[in-house]
C-alpha positions in Angstrom: 0.0 0.0 0.0 1.5 3.3 -1.0 1.8 6.4 1.1 -1.1 8.2 -0.7 -3.3 5.2 -0.1 -2.4 5.1 3.5 -3.3 8.8 3.9 -6.7 8.2 2.1 -7.6 5.3 4.4 -6.6 7.3 7.5 -8.7 10.2 6.3 -11.7 7.9 5.8 -11.3 6.3 9.2 -10.9 9.8 10.7 -14.2 11.0 9.3 -15.9 8.0 10.9 -14.3 8.6 14.3 -15.2 12.3 14.1 -18.8 11.4 13.6 -18.7 9.2 16.7 -17.1 12.2 18.5 -20.1 14.2 17.6 -22.3 11.7 19.5 -20.5 12.4 22.8 -17.1 10.8 22.3 -13.8 12.6 22.2 -11.8 10.3 19.9 -9.3 10.6 17.1 -7.4 8.1 15.0 -3.6 8.2 15.5 -1.1 7.0 12.8 2.1 8.2 11.4 0.2 10.0 8.6 -2.1 11.8 11.1 0.5 12.6 13.7 0.4 16.4 13.4 -3.4 16.5 13.2 -3.7 14.2 16.2 -1.4 16.3 18.3 -3.2 19.5 17.3 -6.6 17.9 18.1 -5.3 16.6 21.5 -4.0 20.1 22.5 -7.2 21.8 21.5 -9.4 19.2 23.3 -7.4 19.3 26.5 -7.4 23.1 26.5 -11.2 23.0 26.3 -11.1 20.7 29.4 -9.1 23.4 31.3 -5.9 21.2 31.4 -2.7 23.2 32.0 -0.1 23.5 29.2 2.5 21.5 31.2 0.0 18.6 31.5 -0.8 18.9 27.8 2.9 18.6 27.0 3.3 15.5 29.2 0.2 13.9 27.6 1.6 14.5 24.1 5.0 13.0 25.1 3.5 9.9 26.8 1.1 9.3 23.9 4.0 9.5 21.4 6.2 7.1 23.3 3.3 4.7 23.8 2.6 4.8 20.1 6.2 4.1 19.2 6.5 1.2 21.6 3.3 -0.5 20.3 4.3 0.2 16.7 7.7 -1.4 17.2 6.0 -4.5 18.5 3.4 -4.6 15.7 3.6 -7.3 13.0 3.1 -4.5 10.3 4.6 -1.3 11.6 4.0 0.6 8.4 0.2 0.0 8.7 0.0 0.5 12.5 -2.7 2.8 13.8 -4.8 3.2 16.9 -7.5 5.3 18.5 -7.1 8.1 21.0 -10.0 8.7 23.4 -10.3 11.4 26.0 -12.6 11.0 29.0 -13.4 13.4 31.8 -15.0 12.0 34.9 -15.5 13.8 38.2 -12.8 16.3 37.2 -10.2 13.7 36.2 -9.0 13.8 32.6 -7.7 10.5 31.1 -6.3 9.6 27.7 -6.9 6.1 26.3 -4.9 4.7 23.4 -6.1 1.4 21.9 -4.7 -0.5 19.0 -5.2 -4.0 17.6 -2.2 -6.4 17.7 -0.4 -9.0 19.7 -0.3 -8.5 23.5 2.3 -5.8 24.3 2.4 -3.8 27.6 4.5 -0.6 27.0 4.3 0.3 30.6 6.5 -2.6 31.7 10.1 -3.4 30.8 11.4 0.0 31.8 14.3 -1.1 33.9 16.7 -1.6 31.0 19.2 1.1 30.2 19.4 1.5 26.4 22.7 2.6 24.8 20.9 4.7 22.2 20.6 8.3 23.6 17.2 8.9 22.0 15.7 5.6 23.3 17.2 6.5 26.7 15.4 9.8 26.8 12.1 8.2 25.6 12.3 5.6 28.3 13.1 8.3 30.9 9.8 10.0 30.0 7.8 6.8 30.5 9.6 6.1 33.8 8.9 9.5 35.2 5.2 9.1 34.7 4.8 5.4 35.2 2.4 5.8 38.1 0.0 7.8 35.7 -0.1 4.9 33.2 -1.9 1.6 33.2 -2.4 -1.2 30.7 -5.2 -3.6 29.8 -6.2 -5.9 26.9 -9.7 -6.3 25.6 -11.2 -7.7 22.3 -7.7 -8.2 20.8 -6.7 -4.6 21.5 -3.9 -3.2 23.6 -5.3 -0.4 25.7 -3.1 2.1 27.6 -4.6 4.6 30.0 -2.7 7.8 30.7 -4.0 10.0 33.5 -3.6 13.5 32.2 -5.1 15.6 35.0 -6.2 14.5 38.5 -9.0 16.5 40.1 -7.5 17.7 43.4 -10.9 18.2 45.0 -12.0 14.6 44.5 -11.2 13.6 48.0 -13.2 16.5 49.4 -16.0 15.7 47.1 -16.1 12.0 48.2 -15.8 13.1 51.9 -18.7 15.5 51.6 -20.7 12.8 49.8 -19.9 10.4 52.6 -21.0 13.0 55.1 -24.4 13.5 53.4 -24.9 9.7 52.9 -24.1 9.0 56.5 -26.5 11.6 57.8 -29.3 10.2 55.5 -28.6 6.7 56.6 -28.6 7.7 60.2 -31.9 9.6 59.9 -33.6 6.7 58.0 -32.4 4.0 60.5 -33.5 6.1 63.4 -37.0 6.4 61.9 -37.3 2.8 60.8 -35.6 0.8 63.6 -36.1 0.3 67.3 -33.7 2.0 69.7 -32.2 -1.4 70.6 -31.4 -2.2 66.9 -29.9 1.3 66.5 -27.6 0.7 69.5 -26.6 -2.7 68.0 -25.6 -1.0 64.7 -23.6 1.6 66.5 -21.7 -0.9 68.7 -21.1 -3.6 66.1 -20.8 -1.7 62.7 -20.3 2.0 62.9 -18.0 2.3 65.9 -15.7 -0.6 64.7 -15.3 1.1 61.3 -14.4 4.4 63.0 -11.9 2.6 65.3 -10.2 0.7 62.5 -9.7 3.9 60.5 -8.3 5.7 63.5 -5.9 2.9 64.4 -4.7 2.8 60.8 -3.9 6.5 60.9 -2.1 6.3 64.2 -0.1 3.3 63.0 1.4 5.3 60.1 1.5 8.8 61.7 4.8 8.5 63.6 6.8 6.9 60.7 5.4 9.4 58.3 6.5 12.4 60.3 9.9 10.8 61.0 10.8 10.1 57.4 9.2 13.3 56.1 11.2 15.6 58.4 14.4 13.6 57.8 13.9 13.8 54.0 13.4 17.5 54.2 16.6 18.0 56.2 18.9 15.8 54.0 17.6 17.5 50.8 18.9 20.8 52.0 22.5 19.7 52.5 23.8 21.3 49.3 21.9 24.6 49.4 24.1 27.6 49.2 24.2 29.8 52.4 21.9 27.3 54.0 22.9 28.2 57.5 22.3 31.9 57.3 19.2 32.0 55.1 17.7 28.9 56.8 18.2 30.5 60.2 16.6 33.7 59.1 13.6 31.9 57.5 13.1 29.7 60.6 13.3 32.8 62.9 10.6 34.8 61.1 8.4 31.7 60.7 8.6 30.8 64.4 7.6 34.3 65.5 4.6 34.2 63.1 3.6 30.7 64.3 3.8 31.9 67.9 1.5 34.8 67.2 -0.9 32.5 65.3 -1.1 30.0 68.2 -1.6 32.7 70.7 -4.6 34.0 68.6 -5.9 30.5 68.3 -5.7 29.9 72.1 -8.0 32.9 72.6 -10.5 31.7 70.0 -10.4 28.1 71.4 -11.4 29.5 74.8 -14.0 31.8 73.1 -15.6 28.8 71.3 -15.9 27.0 74.7 -17.5 23.7 75.4 -19.5 21.8 72.8 -21.9 19.6 74.9 -23.8 18.1 72.0 -20.6 17.0 70.3 -19.2 15.8 73.6 -22.1 13.5 74.1 -21.2 11.8 70.8 -18.1 10.3 72.4 -20.4 8.9 75.0 -18.9 6.3 77.2 -15.3 7.1 76.5 -14.0 9.2 79.4 -11.5 12.0 79.2 -8.2 11.6 81.0 -8.7 14.0 83.9 -5.1 13.2 85.1 -3.5 14.4 81.9 -1.5 17.5 82.6 1.1 19.5 80.8 4.1 21.4 82.3 6.9 23.2 80.6 9.4 21.0 82.5 7.8 17.8 81.4 7.6 18.9 77.8 11.3 19.8 77.7 12.5 16.8 79.5 10.1 14.5 77.7 11.4 15.5 74.3 14.3 13.1 74.6 13.1 9.5 74.5 14.5 6.7 76.7 15.1 4.6 73.5 14.6 4.7 69.8 11.5 2.5 69.7 9.3 4.0 72.5 8.3 7.2 70.5 6.9 5.1 67.8 5.1 2.6 70.0 3.6 5.3 72.3 2.8 7.7 69.5 4.8 10.6 71.1 5.1 13.0 68.2 7.5 15.4 70.1 9.9 12.6 70.6 9.5 11.4 67.0 10.3 15.0 65.9 13.4 15.1 68.1 14.7 11.8 66.6 14.1 12.9 63.0 15.9 16.2 63.6 18.7 14.5 65.5 19.5 11.8 62.9 18.7 14.1 60.0 21.3 16.7 61.1 24.0 14.1 61.5 23.2 12.7 58.0 23.6 16.2 56.6 27.0 16.5 58.3 28.1 13.0 57.0 28.2 14.3 53.4 28.8 11.8 50.7 29.4 9.0 53.1 25.7 8.9 53.8 24.5 9.1 50.2 23.1 5.6 50.3 21.3 6.3 53.6 19.8 9.5 52.2 18.5 7.6 49.2 16.9 5.1 51.5 15.3 7.9 53.6 13.8 9.5 50.5 12.4 6.1 49.3 10.9 5.3 52.7 9.3 8.8 52.8 7.6 8.2 49.5 6.7 4.7 50.5 5.0 5.7 53.8 3.2 8.5 52.0 1.9 6.1 49.4 0.6 3.8 52.2 -1.1 6.8 53.9 -2.8 7.8 50.6 -4.1 4.2 50.4 -5.5 4.5 53.9 -7.0 7.9 53.2 -9.0 6.4 50.4 -11.2 4.8 53.1 -11.9 8.2 54.8 -15.4 8.5 53.0 -16.4 5.2 54.5 -15.3 6.3 57.9 -17.2 9.5 57.5 -20.4 7.6 56.5 -20.0 5.5 59.7 -19.3 8.6 61.8 -22.2 10.6 60.5 -24.6 7.7 60.7 -23.5 7.1 64.3 -23.9 10.8 65.1 -27.5 10.9 63.7 -28.4 7.8 65.6 -27.1 9.1 68.9 -28.1 12.8 68.8 -30.8 15.1 67.3 -30.4 18.0 65.0 -29.4 20.4 67.8 -25.7 19.3 67.3 -25.7 21.2 64.0 -25.5 24.4 66.0 -22.2 23.2 67.5 -20.8 22.4 64.1 -21.8 25.8 62.9 -20.0 27.4 65.8 -16.8 25.4 65.1 -16.8 26.4 61.4 -17.6 30.1 62.1 -15.0 30.5 64.8 -12.3 28.8 62.8 -12.9 31.0 59.7 -12.9 34.2 61.8 -9.7 33.1 63.5 -8.0 32.2 60.2 -8.9 35.6 58.8 -7.4 37.3 61.8 -4.2 35.2 61.4 -4.0 36.5 57.7 -4.2 40.1 59.0 -1.4 39.3 61.5 0.7 37.9 58.7 0.3 41.2 56.9 1.4 43.1 60.0 4.6 41.1 60.1 5.2 41.7 56.4 5.0 45.5 57.1 7.1 45.4 60.3 9.9 43.0 59.2 9.8 44.0 55.5 9.7 47.7 56.3 7.0 48.3 53.7 3.3 48.8 53.3 1.3 45.5 53.5 -1.5 46.8 51.3 0.0 45.5 48.0 0.8 42.2 49.7 -2.8 41.8 51.0 -4.5 42.8 47.8 -2.4 40.3 45.8 -2.4 37.4 48.3 -6.2 37.5 48.7 -6.6 36.9 45.0 -4.0 34.1 44.9 -5.4 32.3 47.9 -8.4 31.2 45.8 -6.1 28.5 44.4 -5.1 26.8 47.7 -8.6 27.3 49.0 -10.0 25.3 46.2 -7.5 22.5 45.9 -6.7 22.2 49.6 -3.0 21.4 49.2 0.1 23.5 50.0 2.4 21.2 48.0 0.3 21.2 44.9 0.5 25.1 44.8 4.3 25.1 44.8 4.9 26.0 41.1 2.3 28.7 41.2 3.6 30.0 44.5 7.1 30.4 43.0 5.6 32.2 40.0 3.5 34.5 42.2 6.5 35.4 44.4 8.6 36.5 41.4 5.9 38.0 39.1 3.6 39.6 41.6 5.8 40.3 44.7 9.0 41.0 42.8 11.1 38.5 44.8 14.4 37.5 43.1 13.6 34.2 41.3 16.2 32.0 42.9 15.2 32.8 46.5 11.7 31.2 46.4 13.2 28.0 45.0 15.0 27.7 48.3 12.6 29.3 50.8 9.2 27.9 49.7 10.1 24.2 49.9 11.7 24.7 53.2 8.9 26.9 54.5 6.3 24.3 53.4 7.1 22.4 56.6 7.6 25.3 59.0 4.7 27.7 58.0 1.7 25.7 59.0 0.0 28.7 60.5 -3.5 27.7 59.5 -3.2 24.1 60.6 -1.7 25.2 64.0 -4.6 27.5 64.6 -7.1 24.8 63.6 -5.7 22.2 66.0 -5.3 24.6 68.9 -8.9 25.8 68.7 -10.4 22.2 68.5 -8.1 20.8 71.2 -8.9 23.6 73.7 -12.6 23.5 72.9 -12.8 19.7 73.4 -10.8 19.9 76.7 -13.5 22.4 77.9 -16.2 20.1 76.6 -14.9 17.3 78.8 -14.7 19.6 81.8 -10.9 19.7 82.1 -9.2 22.8 83.5 -7.4 25.4 81.5 -5.0 27.0 84.1 -2.0 29.2 83.2 0.5 26.4 83.5 -1.4 24.2 81.1 -1.8 26.9 78.6 1.9 27.8 78.6 2.9 24.2 78.2 0.3 23.6 75.5 1.6 26.7 73.7 5.2 25.4 73.8 4.3 21.9 72.8 2.1 23.0 69.9 4.8 25.3 68.6 7.1 22.3 68.4 4.5 20.0 66.9 3.8 22.4 64.1 7.0 21.4 62.5 5.7 17.9 62.2 2.5 18.8 60.3 2.4 16.9 57.0 1.7 19.2 54.1 -1.1 17.2 52.5 -4.9 17.7 52.1 -6.7 16.8 55.2 -3.4 16.0 57.1 -4.2 18.2 60.1 -7.1 16.0 61.1 -4.6 13.1 61.3 -2.7 14.8 64.1 -5.8 15.6 66.1 -5.8 12.2 67.8 -2.3 12.7 69.2 -3.0 16.3 70.3 -6.3 15.3 71.9 -4.5 12.5 73.8 -1.9 15.0 74.9 -4.5 17.3 76.4 -6.6 14.5 78.0 -9.3 14.3 75.3 -10.3 10.8 74.0 -8.7 10.0 70.6 -12.1 8.9 69.3 -13.2 12.6 69.4 -11.4 13.2 66.1 -14.3 11.4 64.3 -16.5 14.3 65.3 -14.7 16.6 62.9 -13.8 14.3 60.0 -17.1 15.0 58.3 -16.7 18.8 58.3 -12.9 18.7 57.8 -13.0 19.5 54.1 -14.9 22.8 54.9 -12.2 23.7 57.4 -9.3 22.4 55.3 -10.0 24.9 52.5 -9.4 27.9 54.8 -6.4 26.5 56.7 -4.7 25.4 53.5 -5.0 29.0 52.2 -3.6 30.4 55.4 -0.7 27.8 55.3 0.2 29.1 51.9 -0.1 32.7 53.0 2.2 32.0 55.9 4.8 30.4 53.5 4.7 33.2 51.0 4.9 35.9 53.7 8.0 34.3 55.2 9.7 34.2 51.8 8.8 37.8 51.2 10.2 38.9 54.6 13.4 36.9 53.9 13.7 38.6 50.5 13.2 42.1 52.1 15.9 41.3 54.7 18.3 40.2 51.9 17.3 43.2 49.7 16.0 40.9 46.9 12.7 42.5 46.1 11.9 44.5 43.1 10.0 47.5 44.5 8.3 48.4 41.2 6.9 44.9 40.8 5.7 44.8 44.4 4.0 48.2 44.3 2.6 47.5 40.8 -0.7 45.8 40.0 
């Protein structure tokens, strides 16, 4: 078959596929003859789906490499063609490439190191995005799925759906079943589901913090002027965190007891003997052995161990290169496991909400409204305090900063992730605030772990409110010790959507509140997480801006401009 004939056949096939696309399918035939047209169609279609240019470029590269590998394995490479299909479901955008032929999985066999430079680069592209690709075979076709865009709000959507479903199930069961049957369901189904979820979180929390902090420390070993710049960044961040926690303590006391929510914990009693003192906090930071912090879930001791070993790894230089690689692997490994556990959060929310509706009436909604309202007011005040620090430390007006940051915070508010905002944060710092481009590349990743101002405020408010709910005292010594302990714990907060609620169990235990009380807030956590993620990002950006002002690395014209 000649080249002209191949083009005619491809055109005829393409007309058929375009007709199918008009009936609701986003499909296109892909062959060597239609390569340019396919890539143009792909870019236009993905742009219509609001996919970023970077994601479009990655999708084009992965599609090309998938095509080449399947073509190479085909019995007739010169006649090889396939169908490209785009699907958008619940915000996720996926690309499917299907082609007839013998079974061939282009996603496997990526461990070899080809000598040809072009093949090496092609394989590197596939390796880098291996987690976004999957393979299946149906009806004699090889089908490769490429995840182009992942909707970051999916977890929040599922959690909110679980909350609504749990409330509906609870209301229906309460109307249809006898009280004895409802009690049996709570004791044998809903409470066990809650407990299993909490135990899974607590099992992974300590190792996740340990490897996360160590990985962050060892990754900074080659940064220029790390000592001076890092010291300045930590100093300004600590002062802001202290102010944020002090504000949150006031709001936690103002929120006060939540009797309707406290009744949900029911038979689980608070630990009235649990006390905090500055001496105990300081002395208790150093564990008796390496194992006890992990077995007891003492996060302050876990944090001490991670910093202690991390700093010595940094000083070891190249001798510890293998160990650093192992730390980074274990950090990713634990985070992957945590993601797998968090998949079951909607199920735990259903159980929690159903249990709540079976045990209480609608009067508890007032308590939830108070929790959400007080948290939002507190977080807004923290943002204003950050602006005051920008003005005082940066020796400039905070008005341009406030006007620009409020617009930018729509992004972290919607996607609920500080880490996911990192590229846009760097762009914002250089293009809107006028910070010298290289500085945010150092300060923002480091600040990601030490600027959890929103998360700190959230945990302090809930911990103090629940302590009051269980009738435990808030004397001056306790508040001072709690302030100090929370300030240290803030460095252990994971920067992932919904991560602050994971730490609630340990903080609740520290202040004498039953761990089971965290399930009271899992259902409304997505609502609270939006605001605290935005304030976390604001705290990180403000620290970078203040550091840049101290180092005289801010373009005044850009900062004062629109």
